[in-house]
SEDO-170978 format. One line per 3 residues: number of its first residue (from 0); for each residue x, z negated, y of C-alpha. Coordinates in steps of 0.5 Angstrom, whole numbers. Layout:
BEGIN
NUM> X:Z:Y | ...
This chain:
BEGIN
0> 0:0:0 | 6:-2:5 | 9:5:3
3> 3:9:5 | 2:5:12 | 9:6:13
6> 8:14:12 | 2:14:16 | 5:10:22
9> 11:15:21 | 6:21:21 | 2:19:27
12> 8:17:32 | 12:24:30 | 7:28:35
15> 2:28:41 | -5:25:39 | -12:25:41
18> -13:19:45 | -18:16:41 | -14:17:34
21> -8:13:38 | -13:8:41 | -15:6:33
24> -8:7:31 | -6:2:36 | -11:-3:34
27> -10:-3:27 | -3:-4:28 | -3:-8:34
30> 2:-3:37 | 5:-5:44 | 9:-1:48
33> 17:-2:47 | 20:-7:51 | 14:-10:53
36> 17:-16:55 | 21:-12:61 | 14:-9:63
39> 11:-16:64 | 17:-19:67 | 16:-14:73
42> 9:-16:75 | 9:-23:72 | 6:-29:77
45> 6:-24:82 | 0:-21:87 | -2:-13:86
48> -6:-8:87 | -9:-3:82 | -11:4:84
51> -17:7:81 | -18:1:76 | -20:-3:72
54> -16:0:66 | -17:-1:59 | -10:0:58
57> -8:-6:62 | -12:-11:58 | -11:-16:53
60> -9:-13:46 | -8:-6:49 | -2:-2:49
63> 1:-5:56 | -3:-12:57 | -1:-13:64
66> -7:-17:67 | -6:-23:63 | 0:-24:67
69> -1:-23:74 | -3:-28:79 | -8:-24:83
72> -10:-17:83 | -14:-13:88 | -17:-6:87
75> -18:1:90 | -23:6:89 | -24:13:93
78> -32:12:94 | -38:7:93 | -40:11:87
81> -35:14:82 | -36:17:75 | -32:12:72
84> -34:6:75 | -41:7:77 | -44:4:84
87> -38:0:88 | -38:-4:94 | -32:-7:98
90> -31:-14:97 | -29:-20:93 | -32:-16:86
93> -26:-13:83 | -27:-15:76 | -21:-15:71
96> -20:-19:65 | -25:-24:67 | -22:-25:74
99> -24:-23:81 | -20:-19:86 | -22:-15:92
102> -25:-8:92 | -23:-4:97 | -26:3:98
105> -21:8:101 | -17:14:99 | -11:13:95
108> -7:18:100 | -9:13:106 | -10:6:105
111> -11:4:112 | -14:-2:111 | -8:-5:108
114> -2:-7:112 | 5:-5:110 | 9:-10:105
117> 2:-13:103 | 3:-13:95 | 9:-15:90
120> 7:-9:86 | 2:-3:85 | -1:-1:78
123> -4:6:77 | -7:9:70 | -9:16:69
126> -11:17:77 | -5:20:80 | -7:27:76
129> -14:27:80 | -10:27:87 | -9:33:90
132> -3:31:94 | 1:26:89 | 7:25:94
135> 3:23:100 | 0:18:95 | 6:15:92
138> 9:14:99 | 3:10:101 | 3:6:95
141> 11:5:97 | 9:3:104 | 4:-3:102
144> 9:-6:97 | 14:-11:99 | 22:-9:99
147> 24:-10:92 | 17:-9:89 | 14:-5:83
150> 10:1:82 | 8:2:75 | 5:9:73
153> 1:11:67 | -1:19:66 | -4:23:61
156> 1:27:56 | -2:34:56 | -1:35:49
159> -6:30:47 | -12:32:52 | -16:38:55
162> -10:40:59 | -5:42:53 | -6:49:55
165> -3:48:62 | 4:48:64 | 8:42:67
168> 7:43:75 | 14:44:78 | 17:39:83
171> 17:45:88 | 10:46:88 | 8:39:89
174> 13:38:94 | 10:44:98 | 3:41:97
177> 6:35:101 | 10:39:106 | 3:43:107
180> -1:36:108 | -6:39:102 | -12:35:102
183> -17:32:97 | -22:38:98 | -16:43:95
186> -18:47:89 | -12:51:89 | -12:50:81
189> -19:51:80 | -18:58:77 | -13:56:72
192> -17:50:70 | -23:54:69 | -19:58:64
195> -15:53:60 | -19:47:60 | -20:45:53
198> -28:43:53 | -28:41:46 | -23:36:48
201> -27:34:54 | -34:32:51 | -37:29:58
204> -35:36:61 | -41:39:58 | -42:47:58
207> -37:52:61 | -42:53:67 | -44:45:68
210> -36:44:68 | -35:49:73 | -41:46:77
213> -38:39:77 | -31:42:78 | -33:46:85
216> -36:39:87 | -29:36:86 | -29:32:93
219> -35:28:91 | -33:28:83 | -25:27:83
222> -25:29:76 | -20:35:76 | -13:34:74
225> -10:38:80 | -3:37:76 | 0:36:70
228> 6:31:69 | 12:30:64 | 17:24:65
231> 22:29:68 | 17:31:74 | 15:23:75
234> 23:22:76 | 24:27:81 | 18:25:85
237> 20:17:85 | 27:19:87 | 24:24:93
240> 20:18:95 | 26:13:95 | 25:9:90
243> 29:7:84 | 27:8:76 | 27:2:72
246> 24:4:65 | 20:10:63 | 17:11:56
249> 12:17:53 | 7:15:48 | 4:20:44
252> -2:20:49 | 1:18:56 | 7:17:60
255> 9:11:63 | 14:9:68 | 16:4:73
258> 20:4:79 | 23:-1:84 | 22:-1:92
């Protein structure tokens, strides 16, 4: 039996996976990210902000269980209503791991409601790919982190989701989007997405026509993945904004990277 389980483990870890299969595997084997103690040390007993959460991946017994170790956590979402969280109100109602922080309603590219160097860290899981101008966001997130503070990003690995037919975005393209001050109503990648988006791996998208209608309304929905990332691209972006990479890792379904200001 043990040999069979080891064979299954080796098979699963050898390739990108469907996210649901990976979650089941992690639950069965209680699998966590390598060097978990280091990841935890970056946020332990500190105060932070999460962009676009709360996120299951940071919950107890999940792959990167950070929520249990933070001192406090506030959150930001772009609207009073999102397809992920439903209706939201700004105020002391950001709920994570049974605790409560302050919920901001603001764009990830413009956290004007938050002063410079307010937080010890920023978390963002499966969020940056939904932002049309990721460098602008990263600079804003850096602004609100204290000197010596931490940025932790989790982004989907394209091979394991509906983006598997697309190519990794070049750093030059993302840099040009920043220099051209691209805004969140940008649909530059829409034709590519409509052509290559694998609807079989996106059950919530519905038919092609339903998906196209939703995509054209992306300023309100924010469901599009504007860009496709890998670890090397994330490193380039972090270096560009003047932060230092501490640790990074790619699981079969996601890319993880932490940086210091």
